ROLUMDREN-703150 format. One record per atom (N, C-alpha, C): residue in one letter; x, y, z. Coordinates in steps of 0.2 Angstrom, whole numbers, padded with zeros to 4 digits, always signed. Example, Ala and Ser with C-alpha at 12.3 -4.5 7.8 and 13.67 -1.06 7.14 Angstrom:
# residues 2
A+0066-0028+0039;A+0062-0022+0039;A+0066-0016+0039;S+0064-0011+0035;S+0068-0005+0036;S+0064+0000+0039;
This chain:
# residues 316
X+0004-0006+0000;X+0000+0000+0000;X+0004+0006+0000;X+0010+0006+0004;X+0014+0012+0004;X+0017+0013-0002;X+0019+0008-0006;X+0022+0009-0013;X+0017+0012-0018;X+0011+0010-0017;X+0006+0012-0022;X+0005+0020-0020;X+0005+0021-0014;X+0004+0028-0012;X+0009+0033-0015;X+0016+0030-0014;X+0021+0034-0017;X+0021+0035-0024;X+0019+0029-0028;X+0018+0030-0035;X+0013+0035-0037;X+0007+0035-0033;X+0002+0040-0035;X+0004+0047-0034;X+0008+0048-0028;X+0011+0055-0027;X+0016+0057-0033;X+0020+0052-0035;X+0025+0053-0041;X+0021+0055-0047;X+0016+0051-0048;X+0012+0051-0054;X+0008+0058-0054;X+0005+0060-0049;X+0002+0066-0048;X+0007+0072-0049;X+0013+0071-0046;X+0018+0077-0047;X+0020+0078-0054;X+0021+0072-0058;X+0023+0072-0065;X+0017+0076-0069;X+0011+0074-0067;X+0005+0077-0071;X+0005+0084-0070;X+0006+0086-0063;X+0006+0093-0062;X+0012+0097-0065;X+0018+0094-0065;X+0023+0097-0068;X+0022+0098-0076;X+0019+0093-0079;X+0018+0093-0086;X+0013+0099-0088;X+0007+0099-0084;X+0002+0104-0084;X+0005+0111-0084;X+0009+0112-0079;X+0012+0118-0077;X+0017+0120-0083;X+0021+0115-0086;X+0025+0117-0092;X+0021+0119-0098;X+0015+0115-0099;X+0011+0117-0105;X+0008+0124-0104;X+0006+0125-0098;X+0003+0132-0096;X+0008+0138-0097;X+0014+0137-0095;X+0019+0142-0096;X+0021+0142-0103;X+0022+0137-0106;X+0024+0137-0114;X+0018+0140-0118;X+0012+0139-0116;X+0006+0141-0120;X+0006+0149-0119;X+0007+0151-0113;X+0007+0158-0111;X+0012+0162-0115;X+0018+0159-0115;X+0024+0162-0118;X+0022+0162-0126;X+0020+0157-0129;X+0018+0157-0136;X+0013+0163-0137;X+0008+0163-0133;X+0003+0168-0134;X+0006+0175-0134;X+0010+0177-0129;X+0013+0183-0128;X+0018+0184-0134;X+0022+0179-0136;X+0027+0180-0141;X+0023+0182-0148;X+0018+0179-0149;X+0014+0180-0155;X+0009+0186-0155;X+0006+0187-0150;X+0000+0192-0150;X+0002+0198-0146;X+0007+0199-0142;X+0009+0205-0138;X+0012+0210-0143;X+0010+0216-0143;X+0012+0221-0147;X+0020+0221-0147;X+0023+0222-0153;X+0030+0222-0154;X+0033+0228-0150;X+0029+0233-0148;X+0032+0238-0144;X+0033+0236-0137;X+0031+0230-0135;X+0032+0227-0128;X+0035+0221-0128;X+0037+0218-0134;X+0040+0212-0135;X+0047+0212-0139;X+0050+0206-0138;X+0057+0206-0141;X+0056+0203-0148;X+0050+0201-0150;X+0050+0198-0157;X+0051+0202-0163;X+0055+0200-0168;X+0057+0204-0173;X+0056+0199-0180;X+0052+0202-0185;X+0051+0198-0191;X+0057+0200-0196;X+0060+0194-0198;X+0065+0195-0203;X+0063+0191-0209;X+0060+0195-0214;X+0057+0191-0220;X+0062+0191-0226;X+0068+0192-0224;X+0073+0191-0230;X+0080+0194-0228;X+0085+0192-0231;X+0092+0194-0230;X+0092+0202-0231;X+0095+0206-0227;X+0096+0213-0228;X+0102+0215-0232;X+0101+0214-0239;X+0106+0215-0244;X+0106+0223-0244;X+0112+0225-0248;X+0113+0232-0249;X+0107+0235-0253;X+0104+0231-0257;X+0098+0234-0261;X+0092+0235-0257;X+0091+0230-0252;X+0085+0230-0248;X+0086+0236-0243;X+0092+0237-0240;X+0094+0243-0236;X+0093+0249-0239;X+0095+0250-0246;X+0095+0256-0249;X+0087+0258-0251;X+0083+0253-0252;X+0076+0254-0254;X+0073+0256-0247;X+0075+0253-0242;X+0072+0255-0235;X+0073+0262-0234;X+0079+0264-0235;X+0081+0271-0233;X+0077+0276-0238;X+0077+0274-0244;X+0073+0278-0249;X+0066+0279-0247;X+0063+0273-0245;X+0056+0273-0243;X+0055+0278-0237;X+0059+0277-0232;X+0059+0281-0226;X+0060+0289-0227;X+0064+0290-0232;X+0065+0297-0234;X+0059+0300-0237;X+0056+0296-0242;X+0050+0298-0245;X+0044+0300-0240;X+0043+0295-0236;X+0038+0296-0231;X+0039+0302-0227;X+0045+0303-0224;X+0046+0309-0220;X+0045+0316-0224;X+0046+0316-0230;X+0045+0322-0234;X+0038+0323-0237;X+0033+0319-0235;X+0026+0320-0237;X+0023+0324-0232;X+0018+0328-0234;X+0014+0332-0230;X+0007+0328-0228;X+0009+0322-0224;X+0003+0318-0221;X-0001+0322-0216;X-0008+0321-0217;X-0012+0324-0212;X-0013+0318-0207;X-0012+0320-0200;X-0013+0315-0195;X-0020+0314-0193;X-0023+0308-0193;X-0030+0307-0191;X-0030+0302-0185;X-0034+0304-0180;X-0034+0299-0174;X-0042+0297-0174;X-0042+0291-0171;X-0049+0288-0170;X-0049+0283-0165;X-0054+0282-0161;X-0055+0277-0156;X-0058+0271-0159;X-0056+0265-0158;X-0059+0259-0160;X-0065+0258-0156;X-0069+0253-0158;X-0075+0251-0154;X-0074+0249-0147;X-0068+0246-0146;X-0066+0244-0139;X-0061+0249-0136;X-0061+0255-0138;X-0058+0261-0134;X-0051+0262-0135;X-0048+0259-0141;X-0041+0260-0142;X-0039+0265-0146;X-0035+0270-0145;X-0034+0276-0149;X-0029+0274-0155;X-0031+0275-0161;X-0028+0273-0167;X-0025+0279-0171;X-0020+0278-0174;X-0016+0283-0178;X-0016+0282-0185;X-0018+0287-0189;X-0018+0286-0196;X-0015+0292-0200;X-0013+0291-0206;X-0010+0295-0210;X-0014+0296-0217;X-0016+0303-0218;X-0019+0304-0225;X-0015+0309-0229;X-0014+0307-0235;X-0010+0311-0240;X-0015+0312-0246;X-0017+0319-0247;X-0021+0320-0252;X-0018+0320-0259;X-0022+0318-0264;X-0019+0318-0271;X-0017+0326-0273;X-0012+0326-0278;X-0010+0333-0280;X-0016+0336-0284;X-0020+0332-0287;X-0026+0335-0290;X-0032+0332-0288;X-0038+0336-0288;X-0044+0333-0285;X-0046+0327-0288;X-0048+0322-0284;X-0050+0315-0287;X-0055+0312-0282;X-0059+0307-0284;X-0063+0303-0279;X-0060+0296-0278;X-0054+0295-0280;X-0050+0289-0279;X-0046+0289-0273;X-0047+0284-0269;X-0043+0283-0262;X-0041+0276-0262;X-0034+0276-0260;X-0031+0269-0258;X-0030+0269-0251;X-0033+0263-0248;X-0032+0262-0241;X-0027+0256-0240;X-0022+0257-0237;X-0016+0252-0237;X-0015+0250-0230;X-0015+0243-0229;X-0014+0239-0223;X-0007+0236-0223;X-0004+0237-0217;X+0003+0235-0216;X+0003+0228-0213;X+0009+0225-0213;X+0011+0218-0210;X+0012+0218-0203;X+0013+0212-0201;X+0015+0211-0194;X+0022+0214-0192;X+0021+0218-0186;X+0027+0222-0184;X+0029+0228-0188;X+0024+0230-0193;X+0026+0236-0197;X+0022+0242-0195;X+0021+0246-0199;X+0018+0253-0198;X+0015+0256-0204;X+0012+0262-0204;X+0010+0265-0210;X+0017+0267-0214;X+0022+0269-0211;X+0028+0271-0214;X+0031+0265-0218;X+0030+0259-0215;X+0033+0253-0219;X+0030+0251-0225;X+0024+0254-0227;X+0021+0253-0233;X+0022+0259-0238;X+0027+0263-0237;X+0028+0269-0241;X+0029+0267-0248;X+0032+0262-0250;X+0032+0260-0257;X+0025+0260-0261;X+0020+0257-0257;X+0014+0257-0260;X+0010+0264-0260;X+0011+0267-0254;X+0008+0274-0254;X+0011+0279-0259;X+0018+0278-0260;X+0021+0282-0266;X+0018+0280-0273;X+0017+0274-0274;X+0014+0272-0280;X+0007+0275-0281;X+0003+0274-0277;X-0004+0276-0277;X-0004+0284-0278;X+0000+0287-0274;X+0000+0295-0274;X+0002+0297-0281;X+0008+0294-0284;X+0010+0296-0290;X+0005+0295-0296;X+0000+0290-0295;X-0005+0288-0300;X-0012+0292-0298;X-0011+0297-0294;X-0017+0302-0294;X-0022+0300-0288;X-0020+0296-0284;X-0025+0294-0278;X-0024+0298-0272;X-0029+0299-0268;X-0028+0300-0261;X-0026+0294-0258;X-0022+0295-0253;X-0019+0289-0249;X-0020+0289-0242;X-0022+0283-0239;X-0023+0283-0232;X-0020+0276-0229;X-0016+0277-0224;X-0013+0271-0221;X-0013+0272-0213;X-0014+0267-0210;X-0015+0267-0202;X-0009+0263-0199;X-0008+0265-0193;X-0004+0261-0189;X-0009+0256-0185;X-0009+0250-0186;X-0013+0245-0183;X-0013+0245-0176;X-0018+0243-0172;X-0017+0242-0165;X-0011+0238-0163;X-0007+0241-0158;X-0001+0238-0156;X+0005+0239-0160;X+0004+0244-0165;X+0009+0245-0170;X+0010+0253-0170;X+0016+0255-0172;X+0018+0262-0173;X+0016+0266-0168;X+0012+0272-0169;X+0009+0276-0164;X+0002+0275-0161;X-0001+0269-0164;X-0007+0267-0161;X-0006+0264-0154;X-0011+0264-0150;X-0011+0261-0144;X-0013+0253-0145;X-0013+0250-0139;X-0015+0243-0140;X-0009+0238-0137;X-0011+0234-0132;X-0006+0230-0130;X-0005+0223-0134;X-0011+0222-0137;X-0011+0216-0141;X-0012+0217-0148;X-0009+0213-0153;X-0010+0213-0160;X-0016+0209-0162;X-0020+0212-0167;X-0026+0209-0169;X-0025+0204-0175;X-0019+0203-0178;X-0018+0199-0183;X-0023+0199-0189;X-0026+0205-0190;X-0031+0206-0195;X-0038+0205-0193;X-0039+0201-0188;X-0046+0200-0186;X-0049+0206-0182;X-0046+0209-0177;X-0049+0215-0174;X-0048+0221-0179;X-0042+0220-0182;X-0041+0226-0187;X-0046+0227-0192;X-0049+0222-0194;X-0054+0222-0200;X-0059+0227-0198;X-0062+0227-0192;X-0067+0232-0190;X-0064+0239-0189;X-0058+0239-0187;X-0055+0246-0186;X-0054+0249-0193;X-0052+0245-0198;X-0052+0248-0205;X-0059+0250-0208;X-0064+0246-0206;X-0070+0248-0209;X-0073+0255-0206;X-0071+0255-0199;X-0072+0262-0196;X-0068+0267-0199;X-0062+0266-0201;X-0058+0271-0204;X-0061+0273-0211;X-0063+0268-0214;X-0066+0269-0221;X-0072+0274-0221;X-0077+0272-0216;X-0083+0277-0215;X-0081+0284-0213;X-0075+0284-0209;X-0073+0291-0207;X-0070+0295-0213;X-0067+0291-0218;X-0064+0294-0224;X-0069+0296-0229;X-0074+0292-0229;X-0080+0293-0234;X-0083+0300-0232;X-0084+0300-0225;X-0087+0306-0223;X-0083+0313-0224;X-0076+0312-0224;X-0071+0317-0225;X-0071+0319-0232;X-0071+0314-0237;X-0070+0315-0244;X-0076+0315-0248;X-0082+0313-0246;X-0088+0313-0249;X-0090+0306-0251;X-0097+0306-0253;X-0100+0299-0254;X-0098+0296-0261;X-0095+0300-0265;X-0093+0297-0272;X-0086+0294-0271;X-0083+0294-0266;X-0076+0291-0265;X-0076+0284-0267;X-0071+0282-0271;X-0070+0276-0274;X-0064+0273-0271;X-0064+0267-0267;X-0059+0265-0263;X-0056+0258-0266;X-0049+0258-0266;X-0045+0252-0267;X-0042+0250-0260;X-0043+0244-0258;X-0040+0241-0252;X-0034+0237-0254;X-0028+0239-0251;X-0022+0235-0253;X-0018+0233-0247;X-0017+0227-0245;X-0014+0224-0239;X-0008+0220-0241;X-0003+0220-0237;X+0003+0215-0238;X+0004+0211-0231;X+0005+0205-0232;X+0006+0200-0226;X+0000+0200-0221;X+0001+0202-0215;X-0004+0203-0211;X-0010+0207-0213;X-0007+0212-0217;X-0012+0217-0220;X-0016+0214-0226;X-0013+0209-0229;X-0016+0205-0234;X-0022+0201-0231;X-0020+0198-0225;X-0025+0194-0222;X-0031+0199-0219;X-0029+0205-0217;X-0034+0210-0215;X-0039+0211-0220;X-0036+0213-0226;X-0041+0215-0231;X-0045+0209-0234;X-0043+0203-0233;X-0047+0197-0235;X-0052+0196-0229;X-0050+0197-0223;X-0055+0196-0218;X-0060+0202-0218;X-0058+0208-0220;X-0063+0213-0221;X-0068+0211-0227;X-0066+0207-0232;X-0070+0206-0238;X-0077+0203-0236;X-0077+0199-0231;X-0083+0195-0229;X-0088+0199-0225;X-0086+0205-0223;X-0090+0210-0219;X-0095+0214-0224;X-0099+0218-0221;X-0104+0222-0225;X-0100+0228-0227;X-0096+0228-0232;X-0092+0234-0233;X-0096+0239-0237;X-0094+0246-0236;X-0097+0251-0239;X-0097+0250-0247;X-0102+0252-0251;X-0101+0251-0258;X-0096+0255-0261;X-0093+0259-0258;X-0087+0263-0260;X-0081+0259-0261;X-0081+0253-0258;X-0075+0249-0259;X-0076+0245-0265;X-0072+0247-0270;X-0073+0244-0277;X-0069+0238-0278;X-0063+0237-0275;X-0059+0231-0276;X-0054+0230-0271;X-0051+0224-0270;X-0046+0223-0265;X-0040+0219-0268;X-0034+0222-0266;X-0028+0218-0268;X-0024+0216-0262;X-0024+0209-0262;X-0020+0206-0256;X-0014+0203-0258;X-0009+0204-0254;X-0002+0202-0256;X+0001+0198-0250;X+0002+0191-0251;X+0005+0186-0246;X+0001+0186-0240;X-0005+0186-0239;X-0009+0185-0233;X-0010+0178-0232;X-0011+0176-0225;X-0012+0169-0223;X-0020+0167-0223;X-0021+0161-0223;X-0028+0158-0223;X-0031+0159-0217;X-0028+0158-0211;X-0031+0160-0204;X-0025+0160-0199;X-0026+0163-0194;X-0021+0164-0189;X-0019+0157-0186;X-0023+0152-0186;X-0021+0146-0183;X-0017+0142-0188;X-0018+0143-0195;X-0014+0140-0200;X-0007+0143-0200;X-0007+0149-0199;X+0000+0153-0199;X+0004+0151-0193;X+0001+0151-0187;X+0004+0149-0181;X+0006+0141-0181;X+0002+0137-0184;X+0004+0130-0185;X+0010+0129-0189;X+0010+0133-0194;X+0016+0133-0199;X+0022+0136-0195;X+0022+0141-0192;X+0027+0145-0189;X+0030+0141-0183;X+0026+0137-0179;X+0029+0133-0174;X+0033+0128-0176;X+0031+0125-0182;X+0035+0119-0185;X+0041+0122-0188;X+0041+0128-0191;X+0047+0131-0194;X+0052+0133-0189;X+0049+0137-0185;X+0054+0141-0180;X+0057+0137-0174;X+0052+0133-0172;X+0054+0129-0166;X+0055+0121-0167;X+0053+0119-0173;X+0054+0112-0175;X+0051+0107-0170;X+0045+0109-0168;X+0041+0105-0164;X+0034+0105-0166;X+0030+0100-0165;X+0023+0099-0167;X+0019+0105-0164;X+0014+0108-0168;X+0010+0113-0166;X+0005+0111-0161;X+0002+0105-0161;X-0003+0103-0156;X+0001+0100-0150;X-0001+0102-0144;X-0007+0106-0142;X-0006+0113-0141;X+0000+0115-0142;X+0002+0122-0140;X-0002+0127-0143;X-0003+0127-0150;X-0007+0132-0153;X-0014+0132-0151;X-0017+0126-0150;X-0024+0125-0148;X-0025+0128-0141;X-0020+0127-0136;X-0021+0130-0130;X-0020+0138-0130;X-0015+0140-0135;X-0014+0147-0135;X-0021+0150-0139;X-0024+0147-0143;X-0030+0149-0146;X-0036+0150-0141;X-0036+0145-0136;X-0041+0145-0131;X-0039+0152-0127;X-0033+0153-0125;X-0031+0159-0121;X-0033+0165-0125;X-0032+0165-0132;X-0034+0171-0136;X-0042+0172-0135;X-0046+0166-0135;X-0053+0167-0135;X-0055+0170-0128;X-0051+0168-0123;X-0053+0171-0116;X-0051+0178-0115;X-0045+0179-0118;X-0042+0186-0116;X-0044+0191-0122;X-0045+0189-0128;X-0046+0194-0133;X-0053+0193-0137;X-0056+0188-0135;X-0063+0187-0138;X-0064+0183-0144;X-0058+0180-0147;X-0058+0176-0153;X-0053+0171-0153;X-0054+0165-0156;X-0050+0160-0156;X-0046+0161-0163;X-0040+0157-0163;X-0036+0158-0169;X-0040+0155-0175;X-0044+0150-0174;X-0048+0147-0180;X-0054+0152-0182;X-0056+0156-0177;X-0062+0161-0179;X-0059+0166-0184;X-0053+0168-0183;X-0050+0173-0188;X-0047+0170-0194;X-0052+0169-0199;X-0050+0165-0205;X-0052+0169-0211;X-0046+0171-0215;X-0047+0174-0221;X-0051+0169-0226;X-0049+0163-0225;X-0052+0158-0230;X-0060+0158-0229;X-0062+0158-0223;X-0070+0158-0223;X-0073+0165-0225;X-0069+0170-0224;X-0072+0177-0226;X-0072+0178-0233;X-0067+0176-0237;X-0067+0177-0244;X-0073+0173-0248;X-0075+0168-0244;X-0081+0164-0247;X-0087+0168-0247;X-0087+0173-0243;X-0093+0178-0242;X-0092+0184-0246;X-0086+0185-0249;X-0085+0192-0252;X-0088+0193-0259;X-0091+0199-0260;X-0094+0201-0267;X-0089+0206-0270;X-0083+0207-0267;X-0079+0213-0269;X-0073+0210-0273;X-0072+0212-0280;X-0067+0209-0284;X-0060+0209-0280;X-0056+0204-0281;X-0050+0203-0277;X-0045+0200-0281;X-0039+0203-0280;X-0033+0201-0284;X-0028+0198-0279;X-0026+0192-0280;X-0022+0188-0275;X-0015+0188-0278;X-0010+0190-0274;X-0003+0190-0276;X+0001+0187-0271;X+0006+0183-0273;X+0010+0179-0268;X+0017+0177-0271;X+0022+0177-0267;X+0028+0175-0270;X+0029+0168-0270;X+0032+0165-0276;X+0033+0158-0277;X+0037+0155-0272;X+0042+0159-0269;X+0047+0156-0264;X+0046+0159-0257;X+0039+0160-0256;X+0038+0163-0249;X+0038+0157-0244;X+0043+0157-0239;X+0043+0152-0234;X+0041+0155-0227;X+0038+0161-0227;X+0035+0163-0221;X+0028+0163-0220;X+0024+0165-0225;X+0017+0163-0227;X+0017+0158-0233;X+0017+0152-0232;X+0018+0147-0237;X+0014+0148-0243;X+0017+0148-0249;X+0013+0149-0256;X+0007+0145-0256;X+0007+0139-0254;X+0001+0135-0255;X-0006+0139-0252;X-0005+0144-0247;X-0011+0147-0244;X-0014+0151-0249;X-0010+0154-0254;X-0014+0159-0259;X-0018+0155-0263;X-0017+0148-0265;X-0021+0144-0269;X-0027+0142-0265;X-0027+0142-0259;X-0032+0140-0255;X-0037+0146-0255;X-0035+0152-0253;X-0040+0157-0253;X-0042+0159-0260;X-0038+0159-0265;X-0041+0160-0272;X-0046+0155-0274;X-0045+0149-0272;X-0050+0144-0274;X-0057+0145-0270;X-0056+0147-0264;X-0062+0148-0260;X-0066+0154-0261;X-0063+0159-0264;X-0066+0166-0266;X-0072+0165-0271;X-0077+0168-0270;X-0083+0167-0274;X-0084+0174-0278;X-0080+0179-0277;X-0080+0185-0281;X-0076+0185-0287;X-0077+0190-0291;X-0073+0191-0297;X-0065+0191-0294;X-0061+0188-0298;X-0054+0187-0294;X-0049+0186-0300;X-0043+0187-0298;X-0037+0186-0302;X-0031+0183-0297;X-0027+0179-0300;X-0021+0177-0296;X-0015+0178-0299;X-0009+0180-0296;X-0003+0180-0299;X+0002+0178-0293;X+0006+0172-0295;X+0011+0170-0291;X+0018+0172-0294;X+0021+0176-0290;X+0027+0180-0293;X+0033+0175-0293;X+0036+0173-0298;X+0042+0169-0298;X+0048+0172-0294;X+0051+0167-0290;X+0057+0169-0286;X+0056+0174-0280;X+0050+0176-0279;X+0049+0181-0274;X+0048+0178-0267;X+0051+0180-0262;X+0050+0178-0255;X+0045+0182-0252;X+0044+0181-0245;X+0039+0184-0242;X+0039+0192-0243;X+0033+0195-0245;X+0033+0202-0245;X+0038+0206-0250;X+0041+0202-0255;X+0046+0205-0259;X+0044+0205-0266;X+0037+0203-0268;X+0035+0203-0275;X+0036+0210-0278;X+0034+0216-0274;X+0034+0222-0277;X+0041+0225-0278;X+0046+0222-0274;X+0053+0224-0275;X+0056+0221-0281;X+0055+0214-0282;X+0058+0211-0287;X+0055+0211-0294;X+0049+0213-0294;X+0045+0213-0300;X+0041+0220-0300;X+0044+0225-0299;X+0040+0232-0298;X+0036+0234-0304;X+0039+0234-0310;X+0036+0236-0316;X+0030+0232-0317;X+0031+0225-0317;X+0025+0221-0319;X+0020+0221-0313;X+0022+0222-0307;X+0017+0223-0301;X+0013+0229-0302;X+0016+0234-0304;X+0012+0240-0305;X+0008+0240-0311;X+0010+0237-0316;X+0006+0236-0322;X+0000+0232-0321;X+0001+0226-0317;X-0005+0222-0316;X-0010+0224-0311;X-0008+0228-0305;X-0013+0231-0301;X-0016+0236-0304;X-0013+0240-0308;X-0016+0246-0312;X-0022+0243-0317;X-0020+0238-0320;X-0025+0235-0325;X-0031+0232-0321;X-0030+0230-0315;X-0035+0227-0311;X-0039+0232-0308;X-0037+0237-0304;X-0041+0242-0301;X-0045+0246-0306;X-0042+0247-0312;X-0045+0251-0317;X-0051+0248-0320;X-0052+0242-0319;X-0058+0238-0321;X-0064+0240-0317;X-0063+0242-0311;X-0068+0243-0306;X-0069+0250-0304;X-0064+0255-0306;X-0065+0262-0304;X-0067+0266-0310;X-0072+0270-0309;X-0074+0274-0315;X-0069+0280-0316;X-0069+0283-0322;X-0064+0288-0323;X-0065+0294-0319;
């Protein structure tokens, strides 16, 4: 009897230690992935920092600093103060590009796209997503909470610019997932088309992939427990936040772009969202492009393709 009692104590201790380890690891994973990068150590490196990449980054920053952006602020539905940047076109127009940045980025990090649209006669708006740049927020929305923030931004901008405003949504990486997640919502009719570049199918799918890639361990059950923690703390699970499900409800024309060599958001995901979409759609997989590098390595073709796409849906 004494031996059995000792074995039960040992077994209970092991179970408690395993449970504690899982809880600690799950909480670490949740904070690692979802906590604002302003409070976290995590840094996204989506490619080698070559001299060309550094030069382009410096050029981007210089352009952004030299523009006369109007700063706009807004409170989200859950009370987070958000920061936005509006750049009017040089000539009066009803065209507006709304641009969504990626994980760990900011409005400034999307300056290449902002410059393109501005040079082509658009009003331009870009926000710092919650937990990024100068926006408040302790946690990142991964596109799911951001989708509602952007819809609120859009309504504010329509009020500012007028009811005839024609809008192109353009998002990269997490921003690509954001605009896809928006597409399933009741968007204002002013949103004429969407361009998504290298967005993921769902938060769960992306975290499953990243756990295996970065830590070389199975994603189950850690991602599942972290998803439950997200449900408790943020109000949504990682499976809830699905671009794949949202594009099935979309009626807004959508252009899907992805790098053929993307090993951060795997290229297979773009085929999944493209196949799922029930709207007018186009697909372009860019040869040799890694994550969020399609615009850089194929700029002329990229600009030509997106221009041909949005001009189908915007009136002159």
